[in-house]
PDB file with one MODEL, atoms N, CA, C and O in Angstrom:
MODEL        1
ATOM      1  N   UNK A   1     -20.052-154.142  20.588  1.00  0.00           N
ATOM      2  CA  UNK A   1     -18.709-154.784  20.307  1.00  0.00           C
ATOM      3  C   UNK A   1     -18.860-154.120  18.738  1.00  0.00           C
ATOM      4  O   UNK A   1     -19.825-154.060  17.976  1.00  0.00           O
ATOM      5  N   UNK A   2     -17.475-153.658  18.619  1.00  0.00           N
ATOM      6  CA  UNK A   2     -17.158-154.249  16.503  1.00  0.00           C
ATOM      7  C   UNK A   2     -16.765-155.573  15.856  1.00  0.00           C
ATOM      8  O   UNK A   2     -16.448-155.692  14.673  1.00  0.00           O
ATOM      9  N   UNK A   3     -16.835-156.828  17.007  1.00  0.00           N
ATOM     10  CA  UNK A   3     -16.580-158.358  15.953  1.00  0.00           C
ATOM     11  C   UNK A   3     -18.346-158.715  16.069  1.00  0.00           C
ATOM     12  O   UNK A   3     -18.909-159.803  15.950  1.00  0.00           O
ATOM     13  N   UNK A   4     -18.861-157.511  16.310  1.00  0.00           N
ATOM     14  CA  UNK A   4     -20.360-158.629  16.310  1.00  0.00           C
ATOM     15  C   UNK A   4     -20.740-157.789  15.559  1.00  0.00           C
ATOM     16  O   UNK A   4     -20.240-156.682  15.354  1.00  0.00           O
ATOM     17  N   UNK A   5     -22.163-158.520  14.836  1.00  0.00           N
ATOM     18  CA  UNK A   5     -23.490-157.326  14.130  1.00  0.00           C
ATOM     19  C   UNK A   5     -24.769-158.213  14.314  1.00  0.00           C
ATOM     20  O   UNK A   5     -25.064-159.402  14.187  1.00  0.00           O
ATOM     21  N   UNK A   6     -25.367-157.065  14.671  1.00  0.00           N
ATOM     22  CA  UNK A   6     -27.212-158.352  14.696  1.00  0.00           C
ATOM     23  C   UNK A   6     -27.753-156.964  13.594  1.00  0.00           C
ATOM     24  O   UNK A   6     -27.206-155.877  13.409  1.00  0.00           O
ATOM     25  N   UNK A   7     -28.580-157.331  13.209  1.00  0.00           N
ATOM     26  CA  UNK A   7     -29.658-157.196  12.533  1.00  0.00           C
ATOM     27  C   UNK A   7     -31.150-157.332  12.255  1.00  0.00           C
ATOM     28  O   UNK A   7     -31.576-157.697  11.159  1.00  0.00           O
ATOM     29  N   UNK A   8     -32.377-156.845  13.893  1.00  0.00           N
ATOM     30  CA  UNK A   8     -33.197-157.284  13.629  1.00  0.00           C
ATOM     31  C   UNK A   8     -34.311-156.565  12.277  1.00  0.00           C
ATOM     32  O   UNK A   8     -34.205-155.565  11.567  1.00  0.00           O
ATOM     33  N   UNK A   9     -35.508-157.814  12.413  1.00  0.00           N
ATOM     34  CA  UNK A   9     -36.491-157.826  11.271  1.00  0.00           C
ATOM     35  C   UNK A   9     -37.158-156.321  11.597  1.00  0.00           C
ATOM     36  O   UNK A   9     -38.322-156.321  11.998  1.00  0.00           O
ATOM     37  N   UNK A  10     -36.739-155.544  11.502  1.00  0.00           N
ATOM     38  CA  UNK A  10     -37.588-153.369  11.786  1.00  0.00           C
ATOM     39  C   UNK A  10     -38.797-153.271  10.491  1.00  0.00           C
ATOM     40  O   UNK A  10     -38.920-152.086  10.183  1.00  0.00           O
ATOM     41  N   UNK A  11     -39.959-154.414   9.432  1.00  0.00           N
ATOM     42  CA  UNK A  11     -40.918-154.670   8.879  1.00  0.00           C
ATOM     43  C   UNK A  11     -41.519-155.569   9.329  1.00  0.00           C
ATOM     44  O   UNK A  11     -41.007-156.649   9.626  1.00  0.00           O
ATOM     45  N   UNK A  12     -42.580-155.313   9.444  1.00  0.00           N
ATOM     46  CA  UNK A  12     -43.968-155.928   9.842  1.00  0.00           C
ATOM     47  C   UNK A  12     -43.930-157.136   9.320  1.00  0.00           C
ATOM     48  O   UNK A  12     -43.853-156.838   8.128  1.00  0.00           O
ATOM     49  N   UNK A  13     -43.929-158.870   9.378  1.00  0.00           N
ATOM     50  CA  UNK A  13     -44.711-159.776   7.762  1.00  0.00           C
ATOM     51  C   UNK A  13     -43.766-159.999   7.340  1.00  0.00           C
ATOM     52  O   UNK A  13     -43.849-160.454   6.200  1.00  0.00           O
ATOM     53  N   UNK A  14     -41.973-159.812   8.049  1.00  0.00           N
ATOM     54  CA  UNK A  14     -40.642-160.108   6.489  1.00  0.00           C
ATOM     55  C   UNK A  14     -40.377-160.987   7.082  1.00  0.00           C
ATOM     56  O   UNK A  14     -40.791-161.090   8.237  1.00  0.00           O
ATOM     57  N   UNK A  15     -39.593-161.938   6.508  1.00  0.00           N
ATOM     58  CA  UNK A  15     -38.721-162.571   7.055  1.00  0.00           C
ATOM     59  C   UNK A  15     -37.341-162.771   6.133  1.00  0.00           C
ATOM     60  O   UNK A  15     -36.648-163.787   6.189  1.00  0.00           O
ATOM     61  N   UNK A  16     -37.048-161.552   5.223  1.00  0.00           N
ATOM     62  CA  UNK A  16     -35.986-161.388   4.484  1.00  0.00           C
ATOM     63  C   UNK A  16     -35.321-159.711   5.266  1.00  0.00           C
ATOM     64  O   UNK A  16     -36.141-158.913   5.721  1.00  0.00           O
ATOM     65  N   UNK A  17     -33.714-159.384   5.310  1.00  0.00           N
ATOM     66  CA  UNK A  17     -33.543-158.769   5.943  1.00  0.00           C
ATOM     67  C   UNK A  17     -32.144-158.394   5.201  1.00  0.00           C
ATOM     68  O   UNK A  17     -31.237-159.171   5.497  1.00  0.00           O
ATOM     69  N   UNK A  18     -31.810-157.414   4.345  1.00  0.00           N
ATOM     70  CA  UNK A  18     -30.551-156.582   3.842  1.00  0.00           C
ATOM     71  C   UNK A  18     -30.035-155.793   5.315  1.00  0.00           C
ATOM     72  O   UNK A  18     -30.577-155.067   6.148  1.00  0.00           O
ATOM     73  N   UNK A  19     -28.608-156.409   5.104  1.00  0.00           N
ATOM     74  CA  UNK A  19     -27.717-156.500   5.983  1.00  0.00           C
ATOM     75  C   UNK A  19     -26.768-155.644   4.959  1.00  0.00           C
ATOM     76  O   UNK A  19     -26.614-155.928   3.771  1.00  0.00           O
ATOM     77  N   UNK A  20     -26.197-154.607   5.603  1.00  0.00           N
ATOM     78  CA  UNK A  20     -24.966-154.145   5.390  1.00  0.00           C
ATOM     79  C   UNK A  20     -23.473-155.061   5.935  1.00  0.00           C
ATOM     80  O   UNK A  20     -23.834-156.238   5.930  1.00  0.00           O
ATOM     81  N   UNK A  21     -22.479-155.017   6.239  1.00  0.00           N
ATOM     82  CA  UNK A  21     -21.283-155.885   6.037  1.00  0.00           C
ATOM     83  C   UNK A  21     -20.028-154.876   6.304  1.00  0.00           C
ATOM     84  O   UNK A  21     -19.610-154.573   5.187  1.00  0.00           O
ATOM     85  N   UNK A  22     -19.193-154.180   7.377  1.00  0.00           N
ATOM     86  CA  UNK A  22     -19.170-153.653   6.628  1.00  0.00           C
ATOM     87  C   UNK A  22     -17.746-153.991   6.244  1.00  0.00           C
ATOM     88  O   UNK A  22     -17.711-155.163   5.869  1.00  0.00           O
ATOM     89  N   UNK A  23     -16.513-153.389   6.194  1.00  0.00           N
ATOM     90  CA  UNK A  23     -15.267-153.414   5.403  1.00  0.00           C
ATOM     91  C   UNK A  23     -15.205-153.721   6.122  1.00  0.00           C
ATOM     92  O   UNK A  23     -15.882-153.807   7.147  1.00  0.00           O
ATOM     93  N   UNK A  24     -13.324-154.305   5.395  1.00  0.00           N
ATOM     94  CA  UNK A  24     -12.140-154.461   6.349  1.00  0.00           C
ATOM     95  C   UNK A  24     -12.206-155.678   7.591  1.00  0.00           C
ATOM     96  O   UNK A  24     -11.590-155.686   8.656  1.00  0.00           O
ATOM     97  N   UNK A  25     -13.411-156.937   6.924  1.00  0.00           N
ATOM     98  CA  UNK A  25     -13.353-157.996   7.581  1.00  0.00           C
ATOM     99  C   UNK A  25     -13.747-159.610   6.562  1.00  0.00           C
ATOM    100  O   UNK A  25     -12.693-159.709   5.934  1.00  0.00           O
ATOM    101  N   UNK A  26     -14.617-160.804   6.110  1.00  0.00           N
ATOM    102  CA  UNK A  26     -15.217-160.998   7.362  1.00  0.00           C
ATOM    103  C   UNK A  26     -15.808-161.645   7.425  1.00  0.00           C
ATOM    104  O   UNK A  26     -15.130-162.670   7.511  1.00  0.00           O
ATOM    105  N   UNK A  27     -17.289-162.018   7.470  1.00  0.00           N
ATOM    106  CA  UNK A  27     -18.425-161.598   9.029  1.00  0.00           C
ATOM    107  C   UNK A  27     -18.452-162.981   8.560  1.00  0.00           C
ATOM    108  O   UNK A  27     -18.068-163.292   7.433  1.00  0.00           O
ATOM    109  N   UNK A  28     -18.901-163.807   9.411  1.00  0.00           N
ATOM    110  CA  UNK A  28     -20.061-165.408   9.131  1.00  0.00           C
ATOM    111  C   UNK A  28     -21.210-165.382   9.649  1.00  0.00           C
ATOM    112  O   UNK A  28     -21.282-165.257  10.872  1.00  0.00           O
ATOM    113  N   UNK A  29     -22.434-165.496   8.843  1.00  0.00           N
ATOM    114  CA  UNK A  29     -23.176-166.001   9.270  1.00  0.00           C
ATOM    115  C   UNK A  29     -23.712-167.010  10.401  1.00  0.00           C
ATOM    116  O   UNK A  29     -24.182-168.138  10.256  1.00  0.00           O
ATOM    117  N   UNK A  30     -23.451-166.092  11.839  1.00  0.00           N
ATOM    118  CA  UNK A  30     -23.636-166.413  13.283  1.00  0.00           C
ATOM    119  C   UNK A  30     -24.850-169.060  13.496  1.00  0.00           C
ATOM    120  O   UNK A  30     -24.715-170.147  14.058  1.00  0.00           O
ATOM    121  N   UNK A  31     -25.894-168.154  12.328  1.00  0.00           N
ATOM    122  CA  UNK A  31     -27.091-169.523  11.763  1.00  0.00           C
ATOM    123  C   UNK A  31     -26.691-170.572  10.831  1.00  0.00           C
ATOM    124  O   UNK A  31     -27.344-171.600  10.650  1.00  0.00           O
ATOM    125  N   UNK A  32     -25.429-170.233  10.156  1.00  0.00           N
ATOM    126  CA  UNK A  32     -25.291-170.981   8.838  1.00  0.00           C
ATOM    127  C   UNK A  32     -23.917-171.053   9.000  1.00  0.00           C
ATOM    128  O   UNK A  32     -23.449-172.176   8.814  1.00  0.00           O
ATOM    129  N   UNK A  33     -23.148-170.183   9.291  1.00  0.00           N
ATOM    130  CA  UNK A  33     -21.958-170.920   8.706  1.00  0.00           C
ATOM    131  C   UNK A  33     -20.892-170.275   8.104  1.00  0.00           C
ATOM    132  O   UNK A  33     -19.684-170.157   8.309  1.00  0.00           O
ATOM    133  N   UNK A  34     -22.118-169.702   6.896  1.00  0.00           N
ATOM    134  CA  UNK A  34     -21.831-169.058   5.759  1.00  0.00           C
ATOM    135  C   UNK A  34     -21.233-168.102   6.061  1.00  0.00           C
ATOM    136  O   UNK A  34     -21.739-167.394   6.932  1.00  0.00           O
ATOM    137  N   UNK A  35     -19.614-167.603   5.328  1.00  0.00           N
ATOM    138  CA  UNK A  35     -18.590-166.211   5.032  1.00  0.00           C
ATOM    139  C   UNK A  35     -18.628-165.040   4.106  1.00  0.00           C
ATOM    140  O   UNK A  35     -18.084-164.885   3.013  1.00  0.00           O
ATOM    141  N   UNK A  36     -19.028-164.634   4.467  1.00  0.00           N
ATOM    142  CA  UNK A  36     -19.238-162.885   3.495  1.00  0.00           C
ATOM    143  C   UNK A  36     -17.810-162.017   3.911  1.00  0.00           C
ATOM    144  O   UNK A  36     -17.064-162.229   4.868  1.00  0.00           O
ATOM    145  N   UNK A  37     -17.678-160.743   2.626  1.00  0.00           N
ATOM    146  CA  UNK A  37     -16.188-160.560   2.974  1.00  0.00           C
ATOM    147  C   UNK A  37     -17.383-159.014   2.296  1.00  0.00           C
ATOM    148  O   UNK A  37     -18.356-158.975   1.543  1.00  0.00           O
ATOM    149  N   UNK A  38     -16.411-157.723   3.264  1.00  0.00           N
ATOM    150  CA  UNK A  38     -17.079-157.064   3.936  1.00  0.00           C
ATOM    151  C   UNK A  38     -17.869-155.973   2.871  1.00  0.00           C
ATOM    152  O   UNK A  38     -18.419-156.363   1.841  1.00  0.00           O
ATOM    153  N   UNK A  39     -17.838-154.915   3.189  1.00  0.00           N
ATOM    154  CA  UNK A  39     -17.763-154.237   2.294  1.00  0.00           C
ATOM    155  C   UNK A  39     -19.345-154.166   0.959  1.00  0.00           C
ATOM    156  O   UNK A  39     -19.331-153.666  -0.166  1.00  0.00           O
ATOM    157  N   UNK A  40     -20.660-154.952   1.769  1.00  0.00           N
ATOM    158  CA  UNK A  40     -21.181-155.536   0.925  1.00  0.00           C
ATOM    159  C   UNK A  40     -22.872-155.179   1.350  1.00  0.00           C
ATOM    160  O   UNK A  40     -22.946-155.538   2.525  1.00  0.00           O
ATOM    161  N   UNK A  41     -23.467-154.945   1.166  1.00  0.00           N
ATOM    162  CA  UNK A  41     -25.535-155.323   1.365  1.00  0.00           C
ATOM    163  C   UNK A  41     -25.553-157.026   0.580  1.00  0.00           C
ATOM    164  O   UNK A  41     -25.220-157.402  -0.544  1.00  0.00           O
ATOM    165  N   UNK A  42     -26.314-158.030   2.231  1.00  0.00           N
ATOM    166  CA  UNK A  42     -26.725-158.953   1.333  1.00  0.00           C
ATOM    167  C   UNK A  42     -27.922-159.681   1.923  1.00  0.00           C
ATOM    168  O   UNK A  42     -28.125-159.808   3.130  1.00  0.00           O
ATOM    169  N   UNK A  43     -28.714-160.159   0.920  1.00  0.00           N
ATOM    170  CA  UNK A  43     -30.590-160.848   1.799  1.00  0.00           C
ATOM    171  C   UNK A  43     -29.889-161.936   2.746  1.00  0.00           C
ATOM    172  O   UNK A  43     -28.760-162.353   2.492  1.00  0.00           O
ATOM    173  N   UNK A  44     -30.571-162.333   3.766  1.00  0.00           N
ATOM    174  CA  UNK A  44     -30.054-163.034   4.165  1.00  0.00           C
ATOM    175  C   UNK A  44     -32.197-163.411   4.910  1.00  0.00           C
ATOM    176  O   UNK A  44     -33.009-162.638   5.420  1.00  0.00           O
ATOM    177  N   UNK A  45     -32.252-164.437   4.677  1.00  0.00           N
ATOM    178  CA  UNK A  45     -32.999-165.273   5.539  1.00  0.00           C
ATOM    179  C   UNK A  45     -33.424-164.692   7.455  1.00  0.00           C
ATOM    180  O   UNK A  45     -33.025-164.994   8.579  1.00  0.00           O
ATOM    181  N   UNK A  46     -34.236-163.924   6.969  1.00  0.00           N
ATOM    182  CA  UNK A  46     -34.666-163.313   9.357  1.00  0.00           C
ATOM    183  C   UNK A  46     -36.378-164.085   9.778  1.00  0.00           C
ATOM    184  O   UNK A  46     -37.175-163.525  10.531  1.00  0.00           O
ATOM    185  N   UNK A  47     -36.733-165.893   8.868  1.00  0.00           N
ATOM    186  CA  UNK A  47     -37.633-165.351  10.399  1.00  0.00           C
ATOM    187  C   UNK A  47     -37.568-165.037  11.943  1.00  0.00           C
ATOM    188  O   UNK A  47     -36.519-164.756  12.523  1.00  0.00           O
ATOM    189  N   UNK A  48     -39.064-165.133  12.669  1.00  0.00           N
ATOM    190  CA  UNK A  48     -39.530-164.536  13.257  1.00  0.00           C
ATOM    191  C   UNK A  48     -38.170-164.767  14.688  1.00  0.00           C
ATOM    192  O   UNK A  48     -37.652-163.882  15.370  1.00  0.00           O
ATOM    193  N   UNK A  49     -37.875-166.645  14.743  1.00  0.00           N
ATOM    194  CA  UNK A  49     -37.664-167.473  15.685  1.00  0.00           C
ATOM    195  C   UNK A  49     -35.710-166.853  15.464  1.00  0.00           C
ATOM    196  O   UNK A  49     -35.011-166.941  16.474  1.00  0.00           O
ATOM    197  N   UNK A  50     -35.301-166.504  14.645  1.00  0.00           N
ATOM    198  CA  UNK A  50     -33.468-166.616  13.507  1.00  0.00           C
ATOM    199  C   UNK A  50     -33.727-165.220  13.693  1.00  0.00           C
ATOM    200  O   UNK A  50     -34.577-164.684  12.981  1.00  0.00           O
ATOM    201  N   UNK A  51     -33.117-164.573  14.542  1.00  0.00           N
ATOM    202  CA  UNK A  51     -32.785-162.596  14.390  1.00  0.00           C
ATOM    203  C   UNK A  51     -31.311-162.444  13.623  1.00  0.00           C
ATOM    204  O   UNK A  51     -30.513-163.168  14.218  1.00  0.00           O
ATOM    205  N   UNK A  52     -30.889-161.986  12.883  1.00  0.00           N
ATOM    206  CA  UNK A  52     -29.033-161.968  12.128  1.00  0.00           C
ATOM    207  C   UNK A  52     -28.164-161.678  12.759  1.00  0.00           C
ATOM    208  O   UNK A  52     -28.030-160.664  13.444  1.00  0.00           O
ATOM    209  N   UNK A  53     -27.188-162.877  12.547  1.00  0.00           N
ATOM    210  CA  UNK A  53     -26.462-162.039  13.365  1.00  0.00           C
ATOM    211  C   UNK A  53     -24.964-162.859  12.573  1.00  0.00           C
ATOM    212  O   UNK A  53     -25.119-163.907  11.945  1.00  0.00           O
ATOM    213  N   UNK A  54     -23.549-162.195  12.726  1.00  0.00           N
ATOM    214  CA  UNK A  54     -22.719-161.806  11.929  1.00  0.00           C
ATOM    215  C   UNK A  54     -21.693-161.382  13.201  1.00  0.00           C
ATOM    216  O   UNK A  54     -21.595-160.489  14.043  1.00  0.00           O
ATOM    217  N   UNK A  55     -20.883-162.811  12.715  1.00  0.00           N
ATOM    218  CA  UNK A  55     -19.094-162.177  13.871  1.00  0.00           C
ATOM    219  C   UNK A  55     -18.248-161.988  13.014  1.00  0.00           C
ATOM    220  O   UNK A  55     -18.122-162.702  12.020  1.00  0.00           O
ATOM    221  N   UNK A  56     -17.306-160.650  13.375  1.00  0.00           N
ATOM    222  CA  UNK A  56     -16.181-160.745  12.502  1.00  0.00           C
ATOM    223  C   UNK A  56     -15.355-162.075  12.531  1.00  0.00           C
ATOM    224  O   UNK A  56     -15.417-162.807  13.519  1.00  0.00           O
ATOM    225  N   UNK A  57     -14.438-162.442  11.242  1.00  0.00           N
ATOM    226  CA  UNK A  57     -13.999-162.871  11.426  1.00  0.00           C
ATOM    227  C   UNK A  57     -12.782-163.682  12.273  1.00  0.00           C
ATOM    228  O   UNK A  57     -12.693-164.909  12.247  1.00  0.00           O
ATOM    229  N   UNK A  58     -12.421-163.342  12.567  1.00  0.00           N
ATOM    230  CA  UNK A  58     -11.134-163.454  13.993  1.00  0.00           C
ATOM    231  C   UNK A  58     -12.327-162.895  15.814  1.00  0.00           C
ATOM    232  O   UNK A  58     -11.736-162.376  16.761  1.00  0.00           O
ATOM    233  N   UNK A  59     -13.561-163.105  15.865  1.00  0.00           N
ATOM    234  CA  UNK A  59     -14.218-162.848  16.942  1.00  0.00           C
ATOM    235  C   UNK A  59     -13.244-164.384  17.342  1.00  0.00           C
ATOM    236  O   UNK A  59     -12.660-165.322  16.800  1.00  0.00           O
ATOM    237  N   UNK A  60     -13.679-163.651  19.053  1.00  0.00           N
ATOM    238  CA  UNK A  60     -13.512-165.318  20.454  1.00  0.00           C
ATOM    239  C   UNK A  60     -14.536-165.009  20.306  1.00  0.00           C
ATOM    240  O   UNK A  60     -14.581-164.259  19.331  1.00  0.00           O
ATOM    241  N   UNK A  61     -15.485-165.160  20.744  1.00  0.00           N
ATOM    242  CA  UNK A  61     -16.479-165.366  22.046  1.00  0.00           C
ATOM    243  C   UNK A  61     -16.285-165.909  23.195  1.00  0.00           C
ATOM    244  O   UNK A  61     -16.532-167.101  23.379  1.00  0.00           O
ATOM    245  N   UNK A  62     -15.856-165.189  24.053  1.00  0.00           N
ATOM    246  CA  UNK A  62     -15.235-165.582  26.011  1.00  0.00           C
ATOM    247  C   UNK A  62     -16.615-166.886  26.719  1.00  0.00           C
ATOM    248  O   UNK A  62     -17.759-166.833  27.169  1.00  0.00           O
ATOM    249  N   UNK A  63     -15.868-167.625  26.509  1.00  0.00           N
ATOM    250  CA  UNK A  63     -16.632-168.346  27.801  1.00  0.00           C
ATOM    251  C   UNK A  63     -15.962-168.541  28.862  1.00  0.00           C
ATOM    252  O   UNK A  63     -14.842-168.116  29.143  1.00  0.00           O
ATOM    253  N   UNK A  64     -16.725-169.252  29.516  1.00  0.00           N
ATOM    254  CA  UNK A  64     -16.302-170.019  30.474  1.00  0.00           C
ATOM    255  C   UNK A  64     -16.807-170.491  31.599  1.00  0.00           C
ATOM    256  O   UNK A  64     -17.564-169.972  32.420  1.00  0.00           O
ATOM    257  N   UNK A  65     -16.013-172.144  31.517  1.00  0.00           N
ATOM    258  CA  UNK A  65     -15.982-172.935  32.176  1.00  0.00           C
ATOM    259  C   UNK A  65     -16.113-173.629  33.364  1.00  0.00           C
ATOM    260  O   UNK A  65     -15.822-174.824  33.417  1.00  0.00           O
TER     261      UNK A  65
ENDMDL
END
């Protein structure tokens, strides 16, 4: 959906990924909890075991208990 952004690495042996965060929201890195303003490109670490994932600032993960 529009509340989650996944940016898989598409270059072999790359450990960083440039990601564009859409305007109109703040985005939080799911791994580091670092927040970014939308409307910009950022460079993030992207080791093989940690695909870059970002959540829109008002996103609530639906979990059934």
